[in-house]
N, C-alpha and C positions, 0 to 999 in steps of 0.2 A: 195293156197292165191292168189288172182289176183288183179290188178290194175285197176282202174278205169278211163277213161280220158273223161271228158266233153267238147266238143268244141263249141261255138256257136259263130255265125256269125251273123251281122245285117248290112243292108244298111237303113239309114234314108234319106228320101226326103222331100222336103218342101220348103218354102220359105227360101231365101239365109239368111235372118238375125235369122231366128229360128234354121237353122242349126248351124250358126256362134255361135247363144247362148250357144246351147247344147256343141258344141265342147270346147267352152270356160270353161264350167263345168266340162268337163274329163279332164282338164288340169293336173289334181292330179292324174290321174290315167292313164298316159301313161308309167309311169314306171315299171321295171322288179317287179313283184308280187304286182301290184298296179290295177290290174283288177278290174273294178267294178262290181256288182253281174248283172247276165244278166236281171234279173226282174227288177232292179232298172233302169237299161239303157230303157228298155221298157216303163218304167213309165214314165221317163224323156221325152222321145219321144211323149207320148201323152199327159203330160203337154203343150210341144210346138206345138201340132197338127202337128206331122211329119208322114208322110206315113212309115210303118215299111216292110221291106223284111228280113224274117229270116230264117236261115238255123241251124237246131240244129243236132249234129250228136254224138252218142256215140260209143265210142271205148272201148271195153274189152282187154285189153292185158294182157296176162297170164304171171306169174313170168318167168324169166330165170333160170330156173332149168336143171342141167346136159347138159348145151350148150357146154360146154369145154369138150370133149373128146379126 
């Protein structure tokens, strides 16, 4: 069995007031475990006419089996 981790990084660029508006909407998503789904973030950027630079990386990490010998 293996674990999969998906990491997504986004940089949003646009008018200051639009960036600040999106940042305000993200206030409830800054705590541990409160991440917004990446697709929702991209949709929000579209609504506020922001440019998106994104990087998606998928890492597959094998389980730690027989590591302590």
